[in-house]
Backbone as CSV, one residue per row, in Angstrom:
resi,resn,N_x,N_y,N_z,CA_x,CA_y,CA_z,C_x,C_y,C_z
1,MET,44.387,40.436,17.605,43.308,40.902,16.563,42.635,41.581,17.127
2,ARG,42.092,42.526,16.833,41.165,43.922,16.446,39.764,43.177,17.061
3,PRO,39.237,44.809,18.066,37.894,45.016,18.996,36.668,44.410,17.365
4,GLY,36.743,44.930,17.017,36.348,45.014,15.931,35.944,43.720,15.051
5,LEU,36.993,43.132,14.863,37.583,42.286,13.843,36.821,40.282,15.069
6,ARG,37.007,41.428,15.711,36.714,39.970,16.901,34.512,39.662,16.914
7,ALA,34.416,41.438,17.096,33.272,40.815,17.276,32.096,40.591,15.647
8,ILE,32.599,40.779,15.054,32.334,40.359,14.123,32.619,38.832,13.739
9,GLY,33.602,37.671,14.490,33.720,36.642,14.465,33.162,36.300,14.711
10,MET,32.116,37.047,16.384,31.309,36.688,17.145,30.021,36.134,16.348
11,LEU,29.634,37.539,15.353,28.228,37.209,14.677,28.304,37.006,13.748
12,ILE,29.688,36.165,13.356,29.027,35.047,12.376,30.068,33.747,12.939
13,LEU,30.055,33.726,14.270,30.147,32.555,14.906,28.142,32.091,15.765
14,ALA,27.554,33.413,15.607,26.750,32.752,15.580,25.835,32.899,15.040
15,ALA,24.824,33.800,14.197,25.309,33.247,12.845,25.438,32.450,12.689
16,GLY,25.899,31.068,12.325,26.641,29.583,11.834,25.244,28.711,13.381
17,VAL,25.810,29.270,14.589,24.779,27.643,15.795,23.055,28.725,15.180
18,ILE,22.896,29.602,15.201,21.561,29.842,15.292,21.365,28.947,13.781
19,ALA,21.880,29.794,11.972,21.748,28.750,11.386,21.322,27.029,11.578
20,SER,22.342,26.449,11.741,22.438,24.976,12.833,21.479,24.162,13.302
21,ALA,21.144,25.568,14.091,19.734,24.945,14.684,18.887,25.061,13.901
22,ILE,18.220,26.319,13.118,17.282,25.727,12.017,16.833,24.768,11.627
23,GLY,17.975,24.511,11.137,18.432,23.391,9.839,17.948,22.253,11.102
24,VAL,19.136,21.924,12.614,18.137,20.484,12.755,16.710,20.803,13.588
25,VAL,16.101,21.844,13.888,15.195,21.667,13.601,14.027,20.751,12.865
26,GLN,14.551,21.909,11.426,13.682,21.531,10.538,14.115,19.864,9.727
27,VAL,15.926,19.250,9.774,15.153,18.516,9.640,14.629,17.590,10.634
28,ARG,14.051,17.869,11.227,13.510,17.035,12.663,12.053,16.592,12.881
29,HIS,11.643,17.809,12.291,10.539,18.064,11.833,9.982,17.468,10.008
30,GLU,11.095,17.899,9.932,10.694,16.101,7.973,10.728,15.018,9.006
31,GLY,11.885,14.031,9.525,11.760,13.536,10.054,10.575,12.768,10.624
32,ARG,10.445,13.580,11.060,8.848,13.398,11.892,7.554,13.530,10.891
33,GLN,7.194,14.171,9.616,6.061,14.248,8.853,7.139,13.067,8.486
34,ARG,7.940,12.577,7.690,7.979,10.883,6.971,7.357,9.858,7.530
35,TYR,7.439,9.818,9.926,6.694,8.904,9.737,5.973,8.472,10.035
36,ILE,4.964,9.518,9.741,3.839,9.881,9.903,3.414,9.690,8.624
37,ASP,3.997,10.030,7.864,2.954,9.500,6.248,3.664,7.791,6.238
38,LEU,4.817,7.215,6.863,5.067,6.171,7.162,3.849,5.249,7.502
39,ARG,3.616,5.679,8.554,3.246,5.260,9.630,0.653,4.818,8.340
40,ALA,0.798,6.252,8.112,-0.286,6.276,7.891,-0.240,5.357,6.477
41,LEU,0.886,5.010,5.225,0.352,4.138,4.077,0.502,2.593,4.802
42,ASN,1.203,2.250,5.658,1.747,0.904,6.416,-0.124,0.926,7.055
43,ALA,-0.603,1.860,7.881,-2.112,1.583,8.301,-3.179,1.088,6.020
44,GLU,-2.935,1.838,5.796,-3.182,1.766,4.277,-3.659,0.187,3.654
45,ARG,-2.246,-0.049,3.727,-1.518,-1.513,3.150,-2.383,-3.351,4.103
46,ASP,-2.266,-2.232,5.850,-2.623,-3.442,5.542,-4.319,-3.290,5.519
47,GLU,-4.894,-1.900,5.942,-6.779,-2.294,4.965,-6.703,-3.114,3.938
48,LEU,-5.079,-3.151,2.843,-5.569,-3.543,2.102,-5.538,-4.601,1.701
49,ASP,-4.746,-5.265,3.091,-4.473,-7.129,2.095,-5.346,-7.201,2.908
50,ILE,-6.019,-6.988,3.880,-7.799,-7.256,4.210,-8.597,-7.158,3.996
51,GLU,-8.358,-6.606,2.359,-9.647,-6.083,1.417,-9.142,-7.355,0.305
52,TYR,-8.019,-7.362,-0.083,-7.427,-8.297,-0.860,-7.626,-10.182,-0.467
53,GLY,-7.794,-10.304,0.976,-8.166,-11.846,1.741,-9.738,-11.856,0.802
54,ARG,-10.688,-10.620,1.650,-11.939,-10.814,1.517,-11.851,-11.303,-0.064
55,LEU,-11.323,-10.285,-0.651,-11.810,-10.980,-2.174,-11.123,-11.740,-3.104
56,GLN,-10.404,-13.042,-2.883,-10.054,-13.383,-2.541,-11.039,-15.390,-2.119
57,LEU,-11.542,-14.405,-0.855,-12.254,-15.825,-0.253,-13.108,-15.333,-1.307
58,GLU,-14.391,-13.995,-1.383,-15.231,-14.519,-2.306,-14.828,-14.832,-3.791
59,GLN,-13.991,-14.434,-4.788,-14.328,-15.412,-5.804,-13.907,-17.353,-5.474
60,ALA,-13.189,-17.265,-5.025,-13.350,-18.952,-4.356,-14.984,-19.587,-4.359
61,THR,-15.600,-18.595,-3.347,-17.264,-18.983,-3.360,-17.922,-19.064,-4.907
62,TRP,-17.146,-17.454,-5.617,-18.242,-17.395,-6.799,-17.602,-18.827,-7.584
63,ALA,-16.606,-19.158,-7.327,-15.791,-20.012,-8.634,-15.998,-21.713,-8.606
64,GLU,-16.972,-21.800,-6.683,-16.935,-23.360,-6.000,-17.511,-23.638,-7.552
65,MET,-16.744,-24.628,-6.980,-18.477,-25.941,-8.345,-19.433,-25.842,-8.412
66,SER,-20.079,-26.404,-7.342,-21.067,-26.433,-7.345,-21.867,-25.890,-7.635
67,ARG,-21.601,-24.633,-7.620,-22.253,-23.430,-7.530,-21.857,-22.829,-9.003
68,VAL,-21.392,-22.682,-9.573,-21.153,-23.073,-11.386,-21.949,-24.327,-11.663
69,GLU,-22.322,-25.356,-11.081,-23.094,-25.776,-11.304,-25.050,-25.631,-11.037
70,ARG,-25.128,-25.565,-9.954,-26.401,-25.375,-9.950,-26.587,-23.569,-10.766
71,VAL,-26.466,-22.661,-11.452,-26.028,-21.548,-12.304,-25.905,-21.369,-12.546
72,ALA,-26.371,-23.043,-13.755,-25.625,-23.178,-15.481,-27.048,-23.900,-15.434
73,ARG,-27.666,-25.104,-14.166,-28.871,-25.329,-14.526,-29.742,-24.700,-14.050
74,GLU,-30.515,-23.916,-12.793,-31.454,-23.397,-12.496,-31.359,-22.014,-13.188
75,GLU,-30.517,-21.437,-13.711,-30.808,-20.133,-14.951,-30.273,-20.726,-15.393
76,LEU,-29.273,-21.116,-15.860,-29.301,-20.969,-17.029,-30.400,-21.645,-18.365
77,GLY,-30.592,-23.257,-17.745,-31.046,-24.382,-18.293,-30.803,-25.317,-18.357
78,LEU,-29.433,-25.526,-18.663,-28.307,-25.746,-19.302,-28.461,-27.238,-17.903
79,VAL,-28.475,-28.716,-19.226,-28.168,-29.727,-18.496,-27.237,-30.857,-18.688
80,ARG,-26.618,-31.599,-18.253,-25.992,-32.752,-18.491,-25.959,-32.968,-19.910
81,PRO,-24.919,-33.716,-20.730,-25.063,-34.073,-22.052,-25.175,-36.161,-21.852
82,ASP,-26.287,-36.768,-22.764,-26.259,-37.780,-22.722,-24.272,-38.578,-23.060
83,PRO,-24.422,-39.454,-22.409,-23.043,-40.461,-22.808,-22.478,-40.582,-24.600
84,ALA,-24.044,-40.502,-24.799,-23.541,-40.974,-26.342,-23.888,-39.963,-27.450
85,GLN,-24.272,-38.453,-26.281,-23.472,-37.438,-28.054,-22.753,-36.650,-27.447
86,VAL,-22.049,-37.030,-26.541,-20.382,-36.989,-26.703,-18.972,-36.938,-27.040
87,THR,-18.479,-36.383,-27.698,-17.646,-36.755,-28.736,-16.384,-36.627,-27.884
88,VAL,-15.213,-37.423,-27.765,-13.794,-37.803,-27.234,-12.801,-37.064,-28.181
89,VAL,-12.555,-36.066,-28.195,-11.587,-35.764,-29.025,-9.922,-36.096,-28.720
90,ARG,-9.295,-36.537,-29.380,-7.683,-36.148,-28.285,-6.957,-36.073,-30.094
91,ARG,-6.095,-35.996,-29.124,-3.887,-34.716,-30.627,-4.018,-36.674,-30.653
């Protein structure tokens, strides 16, 4: 092999090694960024799960039959009808 071709071959190999190293660094950086994003999304999911649990508890509290009856009686002035005023409709 001629010395000129050998030098060109070595330059091409060196350029390939450098390009490969840059690619590895870039892929590792992207992997780390994705992991950071994943951790942030997991933390957000956990916060949303906690909020969802609180909202379910609040909904259960607001929908309690005793509370609904109290609001109907005290705030809306509703009263339970006389049994004589109740008509049962059957299918």
